[in-house]
Backbone bond lengths (Angstrom), bond angles and torsions (degrees), N, CA, C in turn:
res aa  C-N    CA-C-N  psi(-1)  N-CA   C-N-CA  omega(-1)  CA-C   N-CA-C  phi
1 M - - - 1.470 - - 1.538 109.77 -
2 P 1.324 118.39 124.14 1.468 120.10 179.86 1.521 111.76 -62.29
3 N 1.309 115.35 152.83 1.462 121.20 175.62 1.521 109.01 -72.67
4 P 1.351 118.75 121.70 1.473 120.27 -176.26 1.518 114.17 -66.89
5 L 1.328 117.95 -9.40 1.457 120.01 177.51 1.530 111.64 -104.31
6 D 1.320 117.38 5.44 1.458 122.38 178.82 1.523 109.48 -89.74
7 D 1.330 116.51 114.10 1.471 120.47 -178.03 1.519 112.53 -64.07
8 R 1.335 117.43 -20.33 1.453 120.45 -179.01 1.533 112.51 -88.07
9 A 1.314 117.49 -9.05 1.461 120.96 -176.77 1.523 111.00 -62.44
10 V 1.322 115.89 136.44 1.460 121.89 176.77 1.529 107.90 -111.66
11 Y 1.319 116.06 121.68 1.456 121.30 -178.42 1.526 110.51 -101.46
12 T 1.323 115.20 166.45 1.457 121.44 -177.42 1.516 110.39 -127.33
13 F 1.313 114.69 176.25 1.467 120.85 175.60 1.528 110.45 -58.66
14 D 1.312 117.84 -40.44 1.468 121.14 179.47 1.528 111.16 -65.91
15 D 1.331 117.08 -36.49 1.470 119.74 175.95 1.523 110.77 -61.85
16 L 1.332 115.72 -40.19 1.457 120.11 -178.18 1.522 111.36 -63.38
17 K 1.315 117.18 -34.25 1.467 120.89 -178.67 1.527 111.24 -62.70
18 S 1.333 117.51 -28.18 1.469 120.60 178.98 1.529 110.67 -115.12
19 W 1.319 116.34 35.59 1.462 121.67 -172.64 1.530 112.87 -61.21
20 E 1.330 118.64 -29.88 1.458 121.32 -179.57 1.526 111.08 -58.20
21 V 1.325 117.14 -32.00 1.463 121.11 -179.80 1.522 110.52 -68.80
22 K 1.326 116.41 -34.92 1.461 121.56 -176.53 1.522 111.85 -86.13
23 R 1.323 116.47 -28.62 1.469 120.66 -177.82 1.524 110.06 -128.90
24 P 1.329 117.48 72.01 1.472 120.11 -179.70 1.518 111.62 -54.42
25 G 1.333 116.27 132.06 1.460 120.25 -178.62 1.506 113.85 83.17
26 L 1.333 117.44 -10.02 1.468 123.43 177.71 1.525 113.71 46.02
27 P 1.345 118.47 60.17 1.469 119.18 173.15 1.524 109.40 -62.44
28 P 1.337 117.98 164.41 1.471 120.84 -174.77 1.523 112.99 -53.37
29 S 1.315 115.84 129.34 1.455 121.17 -177.50 1.525 111.73 -127.32
30 L 1.330 114.52 149.18 1.451 123.92 175.59 1.528 106.74 -126.57
31 A 1.322 117.15 160.55 1.464 119.05 -177.66 1.517 111.70 -154.40
32 V 1.330 115.11 155.91 1.456 122.03 167.19 1.520 107.39 -115.54
33 L 1.333 116.06 135.46 1.454 122.88 178.92 1.519 109.13 -112.72
34 G 1.316 117.05 131.36 1.456 120.44 178.39 1.517 110.38 -162.91
35 H 1.331 115.78 174.80 1.464 121.28 174.60 1.523 108.62 -158.93
36 P 1.341 118.19 101.13 1.472 126.65 3.83 1.523 111.05 -82.95
37 V 1.331 116.13 168.09 1.462 119.44 -178.80 1.529 112.00 -141.92
38 A 1.338 117.64 -2.00 1.464 120.85 -176.46 1.527 112.21 -58.76
39 H 1.352 116.96 -30.08 1.461 120.92 -177.21 1.526 113.09 -73.87
40 S 1.321 117.56 -15.32 1.467 121.71 -171.52 1.529 112.12 -65.15
41 V 1.337 115.88 136.63 1.460 121.20 173.76 1.529 110.63 -104.80
42 S 1.330 116.52 14.32 1.466 119.90 179.99 1.526 113.32 -58.39
43 P 1.352 120.06 -41.18 1.477 118.19 177.76 1.525 112.26 -60.03
44 Q 1.315 117.12 -42.53 1.467 119.08 -178.94 1.523 111.25 -60.85
45 M 1.330 116.35 -46.32 1.467 118.33 -174.43 1.527 112.01 -74.08
46 H 1.337 118.20 -37.73 1.456 119.70 179.06 1.523 111.50 -70.45
47 N 1.316 117.15 -42.21 1.464 119.35 -178.98 1.521 111.76 -68.05
48 A 1.328 117.63 -32.13 1.462 120.66 175.17 1.527 110.20 -65.61
49 A 1.336 116.45 -43.55 1.467 120.28 178.86 1.524 110.96 -64.73
50 L 1.335 117.35 -42.10 1.466 120.86 179.59 1.525 111.02 -63.29
51 A 1.328 117.18 -40.52 1.460 120.88 178.92 1.525 110.78 -63.49
52 E 1.328 116.50 -39.40 1.461 120.34 178.52 1.526 111.27 -68.67
53 L 1.334 116.14 -44.37 1.468 120.39 -179.66 1.520 112.49 -65.73
54 A 1.334 116.77 -31.69 1.465 120.74 -178.06 1.530 112.53 -63.97
55 K 1.327 117.12 -20.67 1.462 120.06 177.24 1.530 110.64 -64.93
56 K 1.317 115.60 -31.73 1.461 121.13 179.36 1.522 111.78 -99.16
57 Y 1.342 115.46 -31.94 1.466 121.01 -177.64 1.530 109.01 -122.85
58 P 1.353 117.73 88.03 1.472 121.31 -175.22 1.524 113.90 -57.41
59 Q 1.334 117.63 -22.75 1.471 119.65 -179.56 1.521 112.21 -66.22
60 L 1.322 117.39 -10.99 1.459 120.84 179.53 1.529 113.02 -97.55
61 K 1.320 118.19 1.01 1.470 120.45 -170.77 1.524 113.56 -65.35
62 D 1.328 118.73 -26.00 1.463 120.58 -179.10 1.526 113.58 -97.41
63 W 1.333 117.15 -2.47 1.461 119.47 179.27 1.529 109.30 -66.15
64 R 1.332 115.71 143.78 1.463 120.34 -178.73 1.524 109.65 -148.95
65 Y 1.330 116.13 144.67 1.466 123.26 -175.69 1.530 109.06 -115.32
66 F 1.357 116.75 133.83 1.463 122.36 -176.76 1.535 110.14 -128.97
67 K 1.345 115.39 166.08 1.461 118.86 174.44 1.522 110.15 -123.12
68 F 1.354 113.94 138.84 1.457 122.25 -177.08 1.525 110.06 -124.70
69 D 1.324 115.95 128.24 1.457 121.29 172.58 1.524 107.26 -88.46
70 V 1.329 115.37 110.00 1.464 121.48 -173.34 1.523 109.69 -124.06
71 F 1.330 116.79 126.21 1.462 120.65 176.44 1.533 109.56 -70.99
72 P 1.329 118.05 149.59 1.466 120.36 -178.53 1.519 113.99 -52.13
73 E 1.318 117.03 -40.57 1.467 119.58 -178.30 1.530 112.19 -70.34
74 Q 1.343 117.29 -14.29 1.464 120.85 179.34 1.525 112.54 -91.58
75 L 1.334 117.31 -10.14 1.461 120.36 -170.62 1.522 114.34 -59.37
76 P 1.339 121.14 -49.09 1.473 119.43 -178.74 1.529 113.23 -56.09
77 L 1.332 117.21 -46.54 1.462 119.92 179.58 1.527 111.67 -69.33
78 T 1.323 116.80 -32.27 1.460 120.24 177.57 1.525 110.74 -63.19
79 L 1.328 116.93 -43.56 1.465 120.28 179.09 1.522 111.34 -63.15
80 E 1.325 117.21 -37.62 1.469 120.58 176.45 1.519 110.79 -65.60
81 L 1.330 116.25 -44.20 1.460 120.24 -179.65 1.527 111.70 -64.96
82 L 1.321 117.27 -38.05 1.459 120.57 178.43 1.527 110.82 -59.97
83 Q 1.328 116.42 -38.79 1.468 120.00 175.58 1.525 110.49 -64.42
84 Q 1.304 116.25 -46.79 1.463 121.07 -178.00 1.531 111.71 -62.85
85 K 1.331 116.57 -34.36 1.462 120.71 -177.49 1.524 112.99 -86.76
86 G 1.322 117.11 3.36 1.453 120.68 173.60 1.509 116.59 84.20
87 F 1.314 118.00 18.54 1.467 119.68 177.14 1.527 109.53 -65.80
88 R 1.345 115.87 144.32 1.464 120.74 -174.39 1.525 112.82 -100.89
89 G 1.334 116.83 -25.57 1.457 119.89 -178.35 1.517 111.03 -158.90
90 V 1.329 115.89 154.31 1.463 121.37 -176.23 1.523 109.96 -139.86
91 N 1.336 115.45 137.54 1.458 121.29 166.53 1.519 108.35 -102.85
92 L 1.329 116.23 148.88 1.460 121.94 178.87 1.519 108.95 -124.02
93 T 1.321 115.57 134.10 1.453 120.26 176.36 1.521 108.23 -129.09
94 V 1.315 116.88 -174.39 1.475 122.39 -175.68 1.532 109.97 -51.10
95 P 1.347 118.79 130.91 1.472 129.15 5.65 1.522 113.26 -106.30
96 H 1.336 117.69 23.76 1.463 120.81 -166.33 1.531 115.73 -92.04
97 K 1.330 119.09 -10.26 1.462 120.12 -172.72 1.523 113.87 -63.27
98 T 1.322 116.63 -28.55 1.466 119.67 -175.85 1.525 112.30 -108.88
99 D 1.317 117.09 12.38 1.461 121.39 -179.37 1.529 110.27 -70.02
100 S 1.314 117.13 139.47 1.466 121.33 -179.45 1.524 111.93 -59.88
101 A 1.334 116.71 -26.84 1.460 120.53 -179.71 1.523 111.71 -65.23
102 V 1.329 118.54 -30.52 1.463 120.83 178.36 1.518 111.76 -96.43
103 L 1.332 117.19 -29.89 1.467 119.45 178.62 1.529 111.01 -62.41
104 A 1.335 116.82 -25.46 1.467 120.35 178.65 1.521 111.65 -62.91
105 F 1.343 117.57 -20.60 1.464 121.15 -178.05 1.530 112.52 -99.98
106 A 1.329 117.69 1.59 1.465 121.06 -173.89 1.523 111.99 -64.96
107 D 1.352 115.63 140.26 1.459 119.31 173.49 1.526 108.51 -75.03
108 L 1.320 115.78 175.49 1.463 119.93 -173.19 1.531 112.29 -60.32
109 H 1.323 116.86 -41.77 1.460 119.66 -178.69 1.525 110.95 -66.95
110 T 1.332 116.17 -38.42 1.461 120.60 -175.71 1.518 112.63 -75.27
111 K 1.319 117.36 -23.02 1.471 119.90 -178.07 1.518 111.90 -58.10
112 K 1.327 117.74 -36.61 1.461 118.85 -177.97 1.531 111.36 -71.65
113 L 1.336 116.97 -22.28 1.459 119.80 176.28 1.516 111.86 -73.65
114 Q 1.338 114.81 -30.38 1.470 120.09 -172.23 1.524 110.60 55.98
115 A 1.342 115.61 37.33 1.463 121.46 178.43 1.527 108.83 -156.33
116 V 1.328 116.19 126.37 1.466 122.56 -178.99 1.527 108.75 -120.35
117 N 1.337 116.80 132.26 1.473 118.41 175.01 1.525 112.66 -122.51
118 T 1.340 117.18 -4.27 1.463 120.66 -178.32 1.524 110.38 -137.62
119 L 1.322 115.87 127.87 1.460 122.21 174.43 1.520 108.76 -117.18
120 V 1.322 116.33 129.79 1.459 122.61 178.54 1.523 108.54 -112.41
121 R 1.315 116.44 133.35 1.461 120.22 179.32 1.525 109.75 -67.24
122 E 1.307 116.22 126.83 1.465 122.44 179.46 1.523 107.44 -132.78
123 G 1.322 116.05 93.92 1.462 119.82 -174.66 1.510 110.31 65.88
124 Q 1.327 116.01 -123.05 1.457 120.83 179.13 1.533 111.82 -100.82
125 N 1.333 115.54 20.46 1.461 118.61 -178.12 1.523 109.98 -137.26
126 W 1.322 115.94 -177.18 1.450 122.55 176.37 1.522 110.30 -114.05
127 L 1.318 116.44 150.47 1.467 122.10 170.06 1.516 106.82 -119.40
128 G 1.336 116.44 121.81 1.453 121.06 -174.70 1.514 113.47 -97.23
129 S 1.326 116.60 137.48 1.462 122.19 175.58 1.530 108.40 -143.27
130 N 1.317 116.82 -173.14 1.456 119.75 -177.14 1.528 109.89 -142.32
131 S 1.315 116.49 121.60 1.467 121.44 179.28 1.533 111.91 -104.56
132 D 1.335 117.28 3.43 1.469 120.20 -178.89 1.526 112.79 -63.05
133 G 1.331 116.33 -43.10 1.461 119.65 -179.47 1.512 111.74 -61.01
134 Y 1.329 115.78 -43.61 1.470 120.98 177.38 1.523 110.24 -60.38
135 G 1.339 115.78 -47.54 1.459 119.55 -179.71 1.516 112.46 -61.89
136 F 1.331 116.32 -38.91 1.454 121.71 179.12 1.525 111.15 -62.70
137 I 1.324 117.29 -47.98 1.462 121.32 -177.88 1.524 111.17 -62.88
138 Q 1.338 116.45 -44.29 1.456 120.39 -179.39 1.528 111.17 -63.15
139 S 1.323 116.60 -45.18 1.458 120.65 -178.93 1.521 111.38 -68.52
140 L 1.317 116.36 -40.60 1.462 120.81 -179.71 1.524 110.81 -58.40
141 H 1.318 116.13 -43.46 1.464 120.71 -179.25 1.527 111.44 -68.03
142 R 1.341 116.11 -44.32 1.464 120.04 -174.74 1.528 113.30 -79.51
143 D 1.336 117.74 -37.03 1.463 120.69 -175.00 1.532 113.69 -88.30
144 L 1.343 116.47 -29.66 1.468 119.39 -177.13 1.529 113.14 -122.33
145 G 1.324 116.79 -5.94 1.453 119.17 -179.68 1.513 113.83 67.88
146 V 1.342 116.32 26.09 1.464 121.41 -178.76 1.515 110.30 -98.06
147 N 1.324 115.59 129.14 1.457 122.13 173.93 1.520 107.66 -110.75
148 L 1.314 116.99 114.93 1.464 120.94 -177.18 1.523 112.45 -62.66
149 R 1.319 116.65 -22.84 1.466 119.47 179.90 1.527 112.38 -71.63
150 D 1.321 115.93 -9.74 1.463 119.63 174.20 1.523 111.21 -79.53
151 G 1.338 116.02 -4.74 1.461 120.75 175.02 1.506 117.06 77.61
152 P 1.349 119.22 35.80 1.471 118.47 179.60 1.524 111.76 -68.01
153 E 1.321 116.21 153.32 1.451 121.39 174.55 1.529 108.35 -76.91
154 I 1.328 116.25 136.46 1.461 121.79 -173.85 1.522 110.08 -113.10
155 V 1.330 116.37 134.08 1.463 122.48 173.99 1.529 107.16 -120.34
156 I 1.330 116.43 118.30 1.464 120.71 -178.37 1.520 109.55 -114.60
157 M 1.319 115.44 126.82 1.461 121.20 175.72 1.526 107.95 -103.90
158 G 1.348 116.13 116.66 1.451 120.95 -176.54 1.509 111.18 115.23
159 V 1.337 116.23 152.85 1.466 120.05 -176.33 1.525 112.13 -134.84
160 G 1.343 117.52 21.29 1.457 121.12 -179.76 1.518 112.86 -82.15
161 G 1.338 115.23 -163.59 1.457 120.49 -176.91 1.513 113.48 -61.12
162 A 1.335 117.27 -39.88 1.464 120.32 179.31 1.518 110.77 -64.53
163 A 1.337 116.65 -40.14 1.464 120.65 179.30 1.520 110.87 -62.14
164 R 1.320 117.02 -40.87 1.466 120.28 179.72 1.519 111.21 -63.55
165 S 1.327 116.74 -42.27 1.463 120.29 178.65 1.516 111.06 -62.68
166 V 1.331 116.30 -41.24 1.456 121.12 -179.69 1.527 110.86 -66.35
167 V 1.325 116.96 -42.16 1.468 120.22 -179.98 1.515 111.02 -60.26
168 I 1.323 116.79 -48.12 1.467 119.88 179.99 1.519 110.88 -61.29
169 A 1.336 116.99 -43.22 1.464 120.26 178.53 1.523 110.71 -60.10
170 C 1.328 116.89 -42.86 1.460 120.93 179.88 1.521 111.50 -64.21
171 L 1.336 116.13 -43.48 1.463 120.02 -179.98 1.520 111.35 -64.41
172 E 1.322 116.37 -44.98 1.466 120.41 -176.90 1.523 112.22 -67.69
173 E 1.343 116.31 -28.43 1.458 119.89 179.71 1.527 112.09 -84.86
174 G 1.343 117.25 -16.53 1.465 119.93 175.72 1.509 115.37 100.97
175 C 1.328 117.55 35.76 1.464 119.98 178.82 1.532 110.42 -68.07
176 G 1.331 115.54 174.85 1.455 120.52 177.65 1.523 111.16 -89.97
177 K 1.294 115.71 -141.46 1.456 120.95 -178.49 1.526 111.43 -62.67
178 V 1.342 115.87 147.71 1.460 121.36 -179.35 1.524 110.18 -117.32
179 W 1.330 115.71 129.09 1.450 122.63 172.04 1.526 107.85 -109.97
180 V 1.310 118.01 143.63 1.461 120.34 177.06 1.522 109.69 -139.83
181 G 1.336 115.63 133.72 1.456 120.18 -178.69 1.516 111.49 -128.11
182 N 1.325 115.62 150.38 1.453 121.05 178.29 1.528 109.41 -155.32
183 R 1.339 115.82 161.18 1.459 120.31 -179.49 1.524 112.48 -80.90
184 T 1.346 116.51 -27.44 1.465 120.24 -174.80 1.529 109.77 -104.38
185 P 1.341 118.06 115.62 1.476 121.42 -176.71 1.534 112.89 -57.08
186 E 1.325 117.31 -40.11 1.471 120.07 -177.50 1.532 111.07 -63.92
187 K 1.325 115.72 -44.06 1.467 119.49 179.44 1.520 110.92 -66.89
188 L 1.316 116.11 -35.87 1.461 120.40 178.95 1.523 110.62 -65.36
189 Q 1.331 117.61 -43.90 1.455 121.40 178.97 1.521 110.64 -63.67
190 N 1.328 116.48 -39.56 1.454 120.82 178.35 1.524 110.93 -62.53
191 F 1.339 115.99 -38.80 1.456 120.54 179.32 1.522 111.06 -66.22
192 V 1.336 116.61 -41.47 1.467 120.81 178.58 1.521 110.20 -59.44
193 E 1.319 116.78 -42.74 1.465 120.43 178.49 1.523 110.81 -64.91
194 Q 1.318 116.68 -40.30 1.460 120.11 177.82 1.516 111.19 -66.52
195 F 1.322 116.82 -37.12 1.459 121.32 178.46 1.524 110.63 -57.98
196 N 1.308 116.37 -44.87 1.464 120.22 -179.13 1.522 112.28 -64.67
197 R 1.335 116.02 -25.99 1.467 119.60 176.10 1.529 111.30 -84.61
198 M 1.342 116.50 -30.69 1.460 121.10 -175.05 1.518 113.38 -77.53
199 K 1.324 117.53 -37.22 1.457 119.57 -170.43 1.524 110.96 -66.91
200 P 1.332 116.75 140.87 1.464 120.65 178.01 1.524 110.96 -57.44
201 A 1.318 116.30 142.86 1.465 120.97 -176.81 1.520 111.85 -60.90
202 S 1.330 116.64 -29.11 1.460 120.56 -177.37 1.533 112.88 -80.08
203 H 1.339 116.73 -8.28 1.461 120.21 -177.84 1.526 110.19 -98.85
204 L 1.308 116.02 133.03 1.453 120.86 -178.73 1.527 110.92 -103.58
205 H 1.334 115.88 37.99 1.448 119.73 -179.31 1.531 110.93 -65.98
206 T 1.313 114.14 147.47 1.459 119.30 173.95 1.516 109.14 -112.82
207 L 1.312 115.87 151.10 1.447 121.20 178.88 1.514 109.29 -123.86
208 E 1.320 115.77 130.90 1.456 121.61 176.56 1.522 107.94 -113.02
209 A 1.316 117.14 123.79 1.458 121.49 178.33 1.528 109.81 -92.67
210 F 1.334 116.37 148.38 1.463 120.39 177.71 1.526 109.92 -149.00
211 K 1.316 115.66 160.89 1.458 121.73 177.44 1.526 108.99 -86.53
212 L 1.340 115.81 133.29 1.460 118.89 -179.64 1.524 112.13 -60.51
213 A 1.329 116.24 -29.09 1.463 119.95 -179.29 1.523 112.39 -71.51
214 A 1.353 116.68 -18.08 1.469 120.09 -178.90 1.527 109.88 -141.03
215 P 1.322 117.91 66.88 1.467 120.64 -177.52 1.531 111.50 -68.42
216 P 1.328 118.37 131.68 1.469 121.36 -179.00 1.527 111.49 -82.84
217 T 1.321 116.63 62.35 1.460 120.98 -173.34 1.525 113.55 -59.81
218 E 1.329 116.31 -26.93 1.471 119.48 -179.15 1.524 111.87 -68.39
219 K 1.335 116.99 -17.07 1.463 121.18 -179.86 1.535 112.52 -94.37
220 W 1.307 116.55 -10.99 1.458 119.37 -177.92 1.523 110.25 -77.02
221 A 1.335 115.78 151.69 1.459 120.17 178.17 1.527 110.43 -60.91
222 K 1.334 115.92 149.90 1.457 120.11 -177.82 1.525 112.55 -60.82
223 N 1.357 116.50 -29.82 1.462 120.45 -179.02 1.525 111.53 -111.25
224 A 1.330 116.46 32.26 1.464 120.43 -178.40 1.526 111.31 -63.57
225 L 1.329 114.47 155.62 1.464 121.92 173.42 1.521 107.30 -103.87
226 V 1.327 116.86 117.02 1.462 122.43 -178.26 1.521 108.94 -101.62
227 I 1.328 116.42 125.50 1.469 121.82 -173.16 1.520 110.27 -121.99
228 N 1.313 116.48 127.21 1.457 120.61 174.14 1.518 110.26 -92.78
229 A 1.333 115.85 112.88 1.462 121.37 175.76 1.532 110.27 -118.30
230 T 1.348 116.08 18.95 1.463 120.04 174.35 1.528 108.28 -86.39
231 S 1.330 115.90 177.41 1.470 120.10 177.79 1.525 112.06 -87.54
232 L 1.336 117.60 -3.38 1.461 120.55 179.43 1.522 110.50 -67.58
233 G 1.316 115.48 117.70 1.455 121.30 -176.62 1.516 111.66 124.75
234 L 1.329 116.79 -16.94 1.468 119.82 178.48 1.526 111.32 -63.77
235 Q 1.335 116.07 -36.34 1.461 121.07 177.59 1.526 109.57 -98.24
236 S 1.324 116.00 145.61 1.464 119.88 -173.36 1.528 113.74 -61.18
237 G 1.329 117.84 -28.26 1.451 119.83 -178.63 1.507 114.78 -92.68
238 D 1.330 117.80 5.05 1.460 121.14 -177.71 1.537 111.32 -65.01
239 P 1.328 116.68 140.44 1.464 119.68 175.48 1.526 110.81 -78.87
240 S 1.300 115.36 170.05 1.463 119.97 174.34 1.524 109.69 -71.05
241 P 1.331 118.65 141.72 1.464 120.05 178.08 1.522 113.19 -74.68
242 L 1.338 116.92 -5.12 1.461 120.50 -176.49 1.524 109.54 -148.65
243 N 1.316 115.90 141.54 1.455 121.26 174.34 1.529 108.25 -78.89
244 V 1.323 117.22 103.70 1.465 120.49 -173.12 1.522 112.33 -69.80
245 S 1.333 118.45 -13.56 1.469 119.78 177.59 1.522 111.35 -65.80
246 L 1.351 116.01 -14.40 1.459 120.84 178.34 1.531 112.32 -84.03
247 L 1.331 116.96 -6.64 1.468 121.01 -175.36 1.518 111.40 -94.61
248 G 1.334 115.36 145.70 1.452 121.05 176.88 1.514 111.83 -76.15
249 P 1.343 117.38 167.20 1.471 122.07 -174.24 1.524 115.16 -69.10
250 Q 1.345 117.57 -15.65 1.464 119.60 -179.02 1.531 113.24 -96.69
251 V 1.317 116.97 -5.24 1.460 120.97 179.94 1.527 109.87 -69.18
252 K 1.332 116.42 141.49 1.460 121.71 175.13 1.522 108.93 -112.25
253 V 1.325 115.62 146.40 1.465 121.60 -173.45 1.516 110.08 -122.20
254 F 1.321 114.96 132.38 1.470 120.97 178.28 1.530 108.10 -129.57
255 D 1.325 116.57 119.22 1.463 121.73 178.36 1.517 108.22 -104.39
256 L 1.321 118.10 121.05 1.462 120.81 -179.04 1.526 112.01 -68.92
257 I 1.327 117.12 -10.63 1.464 121.89 -176.99 1.530 110.77 -95.32
258 Y 1.316 115.31 146.48 1.459 122.39 168.90 1.522 105.96 -133.65
259 H 1.316 119.00 156.85 1.457 119.55 171.55 1.522 110.96 -154.77
260 R 1.311 115.46 175.98 1.459 122.52 -172.13 1.527 113.37 -76.48
261 Q 1.307 117.82 -14.27 1.459 120.45 -174.92 1.526 112.84 -91.88
262 G 1.315 117.68 19.61 1.451 120.83 -178.36 1.514 111.09 93.41
263 A 1.325 116.81 -154.23 1.463 121.17 -176.56 1.526 110.98 -64.97
264 T 1.331 115.92 145.69 1.459 120.05 172.93 1.522 109.02 -67.59
265 A 1.327 116.23 165.44 1.471 120.04 -178.87 1.524 110.98 -59.69
266 L 1.318 117.63 -37.48 1.465 121.29 -179.95 1.516 110.93 -65.91
267 V 1.322 117.50 -48.75 1.468 121.17 -178.80 1.524 110.65 -65.44
268 A 1.322 116.68 -42.36 1.466 119.82 179.66 1.525 111.23 -61.81
269 A 1.330 116.91 -43.64 1.458 120.81 -179.81 1.528 110.98 -66.34
270 A 1.337 116.72 -39.91 1.460 120.38 179.67 1.525 110.85 -64.82
271 R 1.318 116.63 -44.02 1.466 120.05 -179.84 1.519 111.15 -67.04
272 A 1.318 116.90 -33.15 1.469 120.56 177.70 1.526 110.84 -63.09
273 R 1.337 116.04 -26.95 1.472 121.04 177.54 1.526 111.57 -94.65
274 K 1.344 115.90 9.92 1.468 122.72 177.93 1.528 112.78 68.90
275 L 1.339 116.67 23.34 1.466 120.10 175.06 1.522 109.45 -84.90
276 S 1.319 116.78 149.10 1.464 120.73 173.36 1.519 108.20 -70.60
277 A 1.323 116.94 125.71 1.464 120.40 -176.09 1.518 110.44 -146.85
278 A 1.332 116.08 146.13 1.471 121.91 178.57 1.516 109.29 -140.88
279 D 1.333 115.32 147.92 1.461 119.33 175.70 1.529 109.81 -94.66
280 G 1.340 116.74 -172.84 1.457 120.74 -172.79 1.509 116.04 -89.79
281 L 1.345 118.23 8.41 1.462 118.88 -177.61 1.524 111.71 -64.69
282 G 1.323 117.00 -42.90 1.467 119.25 178.58 1.513 112.13 -61.72
283 M 1.335 116.15 -41.67 1.459 120.33 177.27 1.521 110.62 -62.08
284 L 1.347 116.55 -42.06 1.466 120.31 177.70 1.522 111.20 -57.60
285 I 1.323 116.34 -44.95 1.465 120.54 -178.11 1.527 111.04 -63.32
286 W 1.329 116.87 -47.87 1.461 120.08 -175.75 1.527 112.45 -69.75
287 Q 1.347 117.89 -39.63 1.457 118.37 177.84 1.525 110.06 -68.44
288 G 1.346 117.11 -35.20 1.457 120.46 178.15 1.516 111.80 -66.09
289 A 1.327 116.14 -41.94 1.469 120.33 178.34 1.530 110.81 -62.76
290 K 1.332 115.46 -40.42 1.470 119.46 178.17 1.521 110.71 -63.17
291 S 1.327 117.50 -45.06 1.464 120.95 179.25 1.524 110.47 -60.47
292 L 1.329 117.38 -45.54 1.460 120.63 -177.26 1.524 111.32 -63.36
293 T 1.329 117.50 -39.98 1.466 119.40 178.13 1.528 111.14 -66.20
294 L 1.336 117.00 -33.83 1.472 120.06 177.17 1.524 111.02 -65.04
295 W 1.334 116.88 -44.93 1.468 120.60 179.95 1.528 111.20 -62.90
296 I 1.318 116.08 -45.01 1.467 120.14 -176.12 1.523 110.94 -67.23
297 K 1.324 116.70 -40.17 1.468 119.33 178.80 1.519 111.06 -66.21
298 A 1.347 117.02 -44.78 1.460 120.78 -176.44 1.518 112.16 -68.13
299 L 1.332 117.29 -34.64 1.462 120.44 -171.09 1.526 114.21 -103.43
300 E 1.327 117.39 -21.52 1.460 120.34 179.76 1.526 112.80 -123.96
301 G 1.327 117.21 -8.75 1.456 120.58 -179.98 1.519 113.56 71.86
302 I 1.327 117.32 19.98 1.462 121.80 -178.10 1.529 109.31 -98.72
303 E 1.325 116.78 127.24 1.465 122.34 179.44 1.533 109.60 -90.85
304 I 1.311 116.21 114.93 1.457 121.91 178.12 1.527 108.26 -129.84
305 K 1.324 117.03 137.03 1.458 121.16 177.94 1.527 109.70 -87.72
306 P 1.335 117.68 141.67 1.469 119.28 177.91 1.524 113.24 -52.74
307 E 1.336 116.83 -39.62 1.465 119.04 -177.62 1.525 112.98 -66.22
308 D 1.343 117.25 -14.54 1.467 120.42 177.12 1.524 112.09 -72.06
309 I 1.322 117.71 -20.35 1.471 120.25 -173.73 1.527 113.98 -125.64
310 T 1.323 118.03 -4.53 1.469 119.49 -174.83 1.521 113.03 -64.77
311 Q 1.335 119.03 -39.24 1.464 118.66 -178.55 1.520 111.41 -68.11
312 T 1.336 116.68 -37.78 1.462 120.21 175.76 1.524 110.10 -61.32
313 M 1.323 116.18 -43.24 1.459 120.46 178.18 1.528 111.36 -64.08
314 M 1.317 117.52 -43.60 1.454 121.31 -179.47 1.523 110.90 -63.81
315 N 1.332 117.58 -41.88 1.459 120.75 179.29 1.523 110.69 -60.13
316 A 1.341 116.12 -42.54 1.459 120.35 -179.25 1.527 110.99 -67.36
317 A 1.326 116.84 -42.63 1.458 120.89 179.60 1.528 110.73 -63.92
318 C 1.325 116.98 -44.57 1.458 120.76 -179.72 1.528 111.08 -65.77
319 G 1.333 116.27 -34.97 1.453 119.65 176.65 1.515 111.26 -61.85
320 E 1.325 116.81 -42.39 1.459 121.37 179.73 1.525 111.14 -70.22
321 L 1.325 117.16 -35.13 1.462 121.42 -178.48 1.524 113.03 -87.38
322 A 1.341 115.94 0.96 1.469 121.91 -179.88 1.516 111.51 60.33
323 I 1.330 116.35 38.86 1.462 121.67 174.91 1.521 107.64 -97.04
324 S 1.312 116.42 117.44 1.474 120.05 -176.73 1.535 108.98 -135.31
325 P 1.353 116.03 133.12 1.462 126.49 -5.38 1.521 111.16 -73.40
326 P 1.350 117.23 163.47 1.466 119.79 179.19 1.528 111.43 -59.56
327 R 1.296 116.22 146.17 1.462 120.61 177.29 1.528 110.06 -71.96
328 N 1.307 115.51 151.90 1.458 120.32 175.11 1.516 109.67 -92.44
329 V 1.333 116.60 153.23 1.457 121.25 176.90 1.514 109.97 -124.05
């Protein structure tokens, strides 16, 4: 049985069924659900922020954040059990963000994304929203100095839940043309159809689809922003999803993935060519801070700004990832 105070502990659906044994009295709990999820540093960063906030708000002193490795077929029952066990909030990561079991709880704004990463306890049910877009915009500005309102051309690789959140954020902020690539033609076509439904009626954005195996880099703007929203990079031996030698010197690269082994293959290759590049750690911190402020406001009525806790979260994440000195946010 994992130690319930160990931030690195990975729990399962079976652990949740006997949660009373691990958490006597069931103090307020938060969780991230994913598969795989062992690499996640979300418990470290959330628990560090909660410990800091508890100095000012004692009602938060017993709150605790955990991670659960949950298979897709276990998700519906897991969400029911989390309610029964008194969990107050949930984050969702790959592959659960687009599961019908969580989309059923999406608020009106999130429904058009067809991707949920945050569940807030609302009575005996959940309310689903998405903080990925917020985290992406904040990190993009701070890590790469990119302002989407300047209208940069966007290239997105991948069509999953993270890609949908990024597309909506880009459209709402006023980006330029959008390119999207994927390995599976059927999924790519489905994304194009969803894009046409997602984009604001007042925006005349165009979307160009392409095959990841044959990216039309010569057609991309010289200062395009290239974003990896595929799963390539989650494992340490994963190759880059794109040959960066095809990119011009003004292109900027943003990888939504981060991991414990240092830079992803895409970020490392981009930096080797002197391109501006950032991984997904900053986005993780900002979306996590947004989720935590939503839970605390909804359940305790306490107003906290994400920027009040992001540096504490970043310090904790960098400590776990052995990044020294910690990055600033």
